C-alpha positions as CSV (number, residue, x, y, z in Angstrom):
1,X,-104.0,-13.5,67.3
2,X,-104.0,-14.0,63.5
3,X,-104.2,-17.4,61.9
4,X,-102.5,-17.9,58.5
5,X,-103.2,-20.6,55.8
6,X,-101.1,-20.8,52.6
7,X,-102.2,-22.2,49.3
8,X,-101.3,-22.3,45.7
9,X,-98.1,-24.4,45.9
10,X,-97.5,-27.3,43.5
11,X,-95.2,-28.7,40.9
12,X,-94.1,-26.7,37.9
13,X,-91.4,-26.9,35.2
14,X,-88.6,-24.4,35.1
15,X,-89.7,-21.1,33.6
16,X,-93.3,-21.5,34.9
17,X,-95.3,-19.5,37.3
18,X,-97.2,-20.0,40.5
19,X,-99.2,-17.6,42.7
20,X,-99.2,-18.3,46.4
21,X,-102.0,-17.1,48.6
22,X,-102.0,-16.6,52.4
23,X,-105.5,-16.3,53.9
24,X,-105.7,-14.7,57.3
25,X,-108.4,-15.1,59.9
26,X,-108.9,-13.9,63.5
27,X,-107.5,-10.4,62.8
28,X,-107.2,-8.1,59.9
29,X,-103.8,-8.2,58.2
30,X,-104.0,-4.4,57.7
31,X,-102.5,-4.2,61.2
32,X,-99.5,-6.4,60.3
33,X,-96.2,-6.4,58.5
34,X,-96.3,-9.5,56.3
35,X,-93.6,-11.7,54.8
36,X,-93.0,-14.8,52.7
37,X,-90.1,-17.1,53.8
38,X,-89.0,-20.4,52.4
39,X,-87.0,-23.4,53.5
40,X,-85.4,-25.8,51.1
41,X,-84.3,-29.4,52.2
42,X,-81.1,-29.2,54.1
43,X,-81.0,-25.4,54.2
44,X,-82.0,-22.7,56.7
45,X,-85.2,-20.8,56.3
46,X,-84.7,-17.6,54.4
47,X,-86.7,-14.5,53.8
48,X,-88.1,-14.2,50.2
49,X,-90.0,-11.0,50.5
50,X,-91.5,-8.6,53.0
51,X,-94.2,-6.0,52.7
52,X,-95.1,-3.2,55.1
53,X,-98.6,-2.2,56.0
54,X,-98.9,-0.3,52.7
55,X,-97.1,-1.3,49.5
56,X,-93.4,-1.0,50.5
57,X,-91.6,-4.2,49.8
58,X,-88.3,-5.9,50.1
59,X,-87.1,-8.8,48.0
60,X,-84.2,-11.2,48.4
61,X,-81.6,-10.8,45.6
62,X,-82.3,-14.3,44.4
63,X,-86.0,-13.5,43.5
64,X,-85.8,-9.8,42.6
65,X,-87.4,-9.1,39.3
66,X,-89.2,-12.5,39.3
67,X,-91.4,-12.5,42.4
68,X,-94.0,-9.9,43.4
69,X,-95.5,-9.6,46.9
70,X,-98.9,-7.9,47.3
71,X,-101.6,-7.7,49.9
72,X,-105.4,-7.3,49.6
73,X,-106.5,-6.0,53.0
74,X,-110.1,-6.2,52.0
75,X,-109.8,-9.9,51.3
76,X,-107.4,-10.3,54.3
77,X,-105.0,-12.1,52.0
78,X,-101.3,-11.9,51.1
79,X,-100.0,-13.0,47.8
80,X,-96.7,-14.0,46.1
81,X,-96.6,-14.1,42.4
82,X,-93.7,-16.2,41.3
83,X,-92.5,-16.0,37.6
84,X,-89.6,-17.6,35.8
85,X,-89.3,-20.3,38.4
86,X,-86.1,-22.4,38.6
87,X,-85.2,-25.5,40.5
88,X,-83.4,-23.4,43.2
89,X,-86.9,-22.0,44.1
90,X,-88.0,-25.5,45.3
91,X,-88.9,-25.2,49.0
92,X,-91.7,-25.0,51.5
93,X,-93.0,-21.5,51.4
94,X,-94.4,-19.9,54.6
95,X,-96.2,-16.7,55.2
96,X,-95.7,-14.8,58.4
97,X,-97.1,-11.8,60.1
98,X,-95.8,-9.4,62.8
99,X,-96.4,-6.1,64.5
100,X,-93.2,-4.6,63.2
101,X,-90.9,-5.1,60.2
102,X,-89.1,-8.4,60.5
103,X,-91.0,-9.5,63.5
104,X,-92.5,-12.8,62.2
105,X,-94.6,-13.7,65.2
106,X,-97.3,-15.7,63.4
107,X,-96.8,-18.4,60.8
108,X,-98.8,-20.5,58.4
109,X,-98.2,-24.2,58.0
110,X,-96.4,-23.8,54.6
111,X,-97.1,-24.9,51.1
112,X,-94.7,-26.9,48.9
113,X,-93.3,-25.5,45.7
114,X,-91.4,-27.9,43.5
115,X,-89.7,-26.7,40.3
116,X,-88.3,-29.3,37.9
117,X,-85.7,-28.7,35.2
């Protein structure tokens, strides 16, 4: 079983950037498909980005061109670089891991991102 801990959230003004990290322990993330999801107040959780066990990635239309997902298997860490942030990006961001694409079996506790206008 893999344990996930997110960090890097915070408060930023619109147009700013943040880099989220998701540190894994227990097992190497090289075996897993990884993802970032978010949940804004009063809204359902949504997928932000996914990455396969290599570098193949998916992005939600709302973040395409602004966010970049990456993984460093040697550091056992998943990243989400977020640029040109806007208030609609305000949410709790979670990382997740699974054995197949879309199978988010393991979750972190989340990190809050707040973007002010």
